[in-house]
N, C-alpha and C positions, 0 to 999 in steps of 0.2 A: 362512601368516599374512600379512595385509596390513600394509604399511609405512605406510599412510595413517593419520593421526590422524582417524578417523571421528567422526561426531557421538556415537555410542555406542561405548564401548570394551568393551562386553559382548556386543554382537551386531553382526556385520558385515552391511552391507546387501547385497541382491541386486545382481548385476552387470547393468546395463542393456545390451542389445545392439543394439536398434533401436527406432525410433519412426516412425510414419506416421499422419498425421491425428490422431485422438484416442487412438490405441493406442500403448502402450509395451510392448515385449517384454523380459523378463529371461531369464536363463539357465535358469530353472525355470518350468514351468507355462505356461499359455496367456497371451496378451497381456492387459493390463488397460486399462480406459478411464481416461484421464487426465482426471478430472472436476474437478481443481483447478488444472490448468496448472502442476503442480509447486507453487509458492507464488504462484499467480495470475500466472505468467510467460508460459507458452506460449500466447500469445493467438491465433496463427493455426495452431496445431497443430504437429505435428512433421513434418520431412522435406519441406517445401515446396521444390521444385526451383528456383523463381524466386529464393529467398533464397540457396540453395546456389550458384547461378550468380553472383549478385552478389558473394558472398564470394570465390569462386574468381577472378573477373575482377579484383577489387580487389587480391587478394594477388599476382596475376601482374603487375599494373601497378606497384604499390608497396605493400608490406605495412605499413611504418612510416616515419613522418617526424616528427621532433620539432618541436613547435610553437614552439620558440624560433627555428627556421629557416624552417619552411614551414607553410602551411595545405594542405588537400587538398580536391579537388573534392567528394568524398562528404560531408565535414563541411559545406562551404558549401551544398550542395544540401539537406542535411537541415535545417540552420538555416532556410533559405528556406522549406522546406515547413512547418516548425513555427511560425515567427513572421514569415514574410514579409508576412502581412496584419495583423500586430500584434493578435492576439486579446486583447481586454481590456486593450490597452495594453502587452502584453508584446512587446518588440522585439528582444531578443538571447538567444541560447542559449550555454551553456557545457557542453561534453560531458566526462563523466568515465566511470568504469568500474563504478559501482554506485550504489545508492540511498543507502548510507551516505556515500559520497564526495560525492554531490550535497547531502546535508544539511550536511555539513561546509563545503562551498563556500558554501551559502546563508547559514550563520551568519557566515562570514568576509565575504561580500559585504555583508550588512546592517551589520556592524560598520564596515567600511571606508566605506560610504556616509555614515554619521554623522560619521566623522572628516573626510571630504571636505567636508561642509557645515557644519563647525564645531560639532558637538555631541558632544564626546568623552566626556561622562558616560554616554552610552547604551551600556551594555555588558551589560545583563541581558536574558534571554529567558524568557518565560512560555509554558509548554506545558500539557498536560493529563494528569492521572492516567489510567492505562490506555490510553496512547498508545504508539506505537512509531515511532521515527525513525531507526533504524539501530543498528549494533553497534560502530562505532568509538567511542572514548571521548567525543568531543564530542557525537555523535549519541545515544549511550547516556545521557549526562547530561541531555540535552534531553528524552528520552523518559520516559514514565511506566510502563514495563514493570518493575514492582518485582522480579519474579523474576530478570530478566536483569541488573538494576542491582545487586542486593544484594551479590554477591561483589566488586564493584569500587567500591562506595561510597567507600572511602577515597581513591581516586585519580580521582574524578570532580570536575569543576570546580564551584565554588559560585556560578556566575553564572546558574544555572537554577532556576526555581521552577515549581510546578504548581498548577493549579486543577481543579475538577471537570469531568468530561466531560459532554457532552449524551447521556446514556444513559437514555432514558426508561423502559425496561423495568425497570431496576434502581434508578434514583435519583429518578425523578419522584415527588413526594409523593402519597399517597392523597387524591383530591379536588382536587389541584392542576391547574389548567388548563395547556394547552400554553403559552399566553402568559405565565402566571405563572411557570412553570418556566424559560422563556427569560429572563424579567426577573430571576429569582433568579440565574441563571448570569452574566448581564451585570453584575449588582451585585457578584458575587463577583470577576469580573475587574477591575472598577473598584476594588474594595477592595484587590486585590493591587497594582495600579498605585500606589495611594496608600501602601500599606505600604512599598513599595520606593522610592518617589519617581518620579513620572511622567516626569521628565526623565532617568531612568536606564534606561528600558525601550527596547530596540532593536526588539523584535518579539514578537508573539503568534504561536505556531506550532500548527497543527492539521491533522489529516487530515480532509478533507471526509467521507469514509466511513472509520471506524476499521477497520483491517485485521485482522491476525492476533491482536493482543493481546486485543481485546474481541469480535471476530467480526462484521464487516460492520455496525457500528452507524452508522446514518444519523442526521443531526441533524434536530430538529424544524424546521418552517417558521419562518423569521424568526431562527433562532439565529445564522447567520453574519453577516447584516446587523447584528445587535445587537453582535456581537464587533467587527466592522469599525468601528462607530460609536465604541466605546470606544477603539480604536486611533487613529482619526482625531482624536478629541478631544484626545489627548495626543501626537500627532505620531509614533506608533510605526508600524512596518510590520506588514503581515499576510503571513505566510509559510504557504503551503498545501502540505502534503506529499501529493502524489498518486503516490508511488512505487508503491503497490499498487492504488489505486482509480482511477488515471487512464489516459489514452491509450485510451479507449474502453470500459474495463471496466464503467463505470456506465451506458452507453448513449449518452453524449455523449463527444466526444473528451476534454474536460476535465470532471471532476466538478463544478468550481465553476460551470459553466454552468447547473447546476440549483439553485444556492444563492443567486442574486441578488447575488453579490459577485465581484470580481476580485482576485487576489492581487498584492502588490508583487513577490514572488518565489515561484516555483513549482518544486517538485522532481518529477521523473519518472524512471522507470527500467524496471520490469519489462515493461510493455506496449510500451515504446519499441522494444526489439530482439527481443521475443518469445522470448528465451532462445537465439537463434542466435549471439549474441556478448554478452559482458558490456558493458553500456553504461547510463549514467544521464545526467541533465542537469539544469541549472537554467535556468529561463526568467525573465528579468528585465524590469521596467518600464523604459521609456525614461528616466524621470527619474533612475533609479539609475545607468544607464550614462552619462548626460550628466554627472552629478556627478563620476564618476571621470575621464571624458574631459577635463572642464574643470579638474580638480584635478591629481592626481598623474599622470594619463595612463595608468594601468595598474591591473589587478586584481592585488593582491599575493598571489598564490596560484598554484599550478601542480602538475601531476602528469606523470610520465614518459609515461603512456599517455593523456593527455587528447586528445580528438578523434582517437582511433586510426582510421586509414583503413579497416581491415577492419571494425571495430565499427560505424563510421558507415555504411559501405556496406550492412551487414546491416540496420541500423535503417532506413535509407532504403528498402530493398526492402520491409521489413515494413510501413512506413507507407504506401507506395504501394499495396500489396496491400489494406490496410484500406480505402483510398479507392476504388481501382478495382473491387474486389469488393463495394463497399457493405456492408461487414461491420458497420457500426454499426446499420444497419437490422436485420440479423440478430441483433445483440446485444439490441436492444429486443424483437424478436419472440420469440426463444428465451428471453430473460429473463422475459417474461410467461408463457411456457409452463412454465419452471422454477418460477417462483413459484406458479403454479396447481397444478403437480404436487406441490410440497412441501406446500402447504396441504392438498391433498386427502389426501395420504398421512400427514402428521404433525400436521395441525391439531388433532386430538383425541387425539394420542398421550399416554399417561399420563406419559411422561418427557421430552417435548419442551416446554419452557416458552415458547420464543420462536422465531419464524421471521422473519428480517429480512434486508434487503439491497436491492439495486437492480441492474438490468441483469443481467449474468452474474456476480454477486458476492453470494452468499447464505450464510447460516449458520444452523445449528440450535444452540440452547443447551439443554443437557440439565439436567433437574432431578429430584430424588428425589420431590418433591411439587409438583404444579402449583399447587395452591391457595395455598400459602405461598411458592412460588418457592424452596423450600429446595434448595440444591445438594447434590450427592453429596459424600461424604467424599473429599477430594483423594487419599487413599491408594489409592482404588479405580482411579484413572487411567482414568476412563470414556472420555475422548476418545481415548486411545491404544488402548483395547480396541475402540472403534468403528472406528478407522483400520485396525487389524489385521484385523478381521472383514470390513471393506469390501474390503481388498486380497485376502483369501481368496475373496471373492465375485466379484472381477474389476473393482473400481472404486477409483481413488485419490481420496481426499478429504484435506483438510489439517486436522490436529487441533491443539488448543491447550487447555491448562489455565490456571487462574488468571484466568479471564474477568472476575471481579468486582473482585478486589483484588490480583492477583498470586499468590494461593494457592488460593482457592476458585473453583469454576465450571469448567464444561467446555463446549466447543463444537467443531464441525467446520465447515469452509468448503467450499462447492461453487462452483467458479469455472472452468467448462470453457472451452475455446477459443471465440473468436468465430465459428468456422466450424461449430460444432455443428449437427447436423440434428435435426429433431423426434424421429425414432426414437431418436437417441442421448440426447437429453434424457430421454425417457421411460424408457430403459434405465437411465440413471444413477439416477433416482428409485427405480426398481424394486429395483436392487441395493443401494442405500443403505438402503432400507426393510428388506430382508432382514438386512443387517448390524446395523442398530439394534435390530430385534426380537430378533435372535439374542443380542445382548449384554444388552439391558435387560429381557428377559423372564425372565432367570435369577432364582432366589430372591434376594430382597433388592433387586431392581431394579438390579443392576449386576454387573460382572465379579467 
């Protein structure tokens, strides 16, 4: 019996014993293709010796140095690589150990910024329903993943509120144009500002591409500029959560590069270190750092393992590999191939309602009836059944239920490493097709 408190207490997971490239081997059966990068994490694949060497060399030199006393070369070089040329005005990085920690830091930085500039009433944050920003209490309260929030509602802070997502497949009105839908969402955000008091809002927070909670939902053109306009009108910040969709996953290093806006604060994590070490970060605009520098002189926040030397060395190696191997070009090329393959295989599937995503970040949403977009009964757990069938077929994809409202809706995410080759993309689609057909061709259209 395992002494680990696993995700499920009814079924122990298989023991992973090795990984190389896109393949992960467990103690039983043949290796499986990691077509989701775990949770969109393993962006350069498994077992890259260049990263292993960087980790080993850093650990040999110095494994840990507390940031009260020291900085380290790996952290300094990683920050220079990320914001040395001030992309979109982002000038400083702050390194933590996870995406949830990054979101907590972003909330604190936004709050302190307004204290520093003499606007202490700004203590509220607006996010979106069907969003996800992390699993610590602050990040969970900010997010709109209702299933994960529900058990902890009594202990979540009341400084968060939520507006509708830009989720055209589910919530755009029949006959409503894209422009009208975006205008409706902007009006809803404006109304929330007015309801709460515009001078009490610190920031609007959103994922440029919604990750696991709704399944690779991209915004309509013009949506983020419209949200930015509302924030700017009232002096609030725009925080973009790119923990899952950023660092190249969408085909550009930052997903916001494709949206016509730049954030005041950005969070990153999964693709930053590629899973070789736990690491996340916030990237901040120069005006925010200047306010702290000219005011109290410090960010009143900290972690024991922030800017951990070995984690930063691993992330630095991963980011150099992405640049030196021109992997973003491969993301765009293989993303186009994956999109085409998914459309060809599932575009007319009776139980695939929507195929959506960007770069190497795609999702299938399953429906019982395509015409009405009616979802399966949640009790059927279609997403889990497809995940299990895919694993049996030899491919890992990332499942999630509650796509629409935290209870109903099923989707799976396909997010292979940036190193994927054409034949691997084709094999992923083939095996996923077998799994989906095997589950959804059963009587009743589900497991």
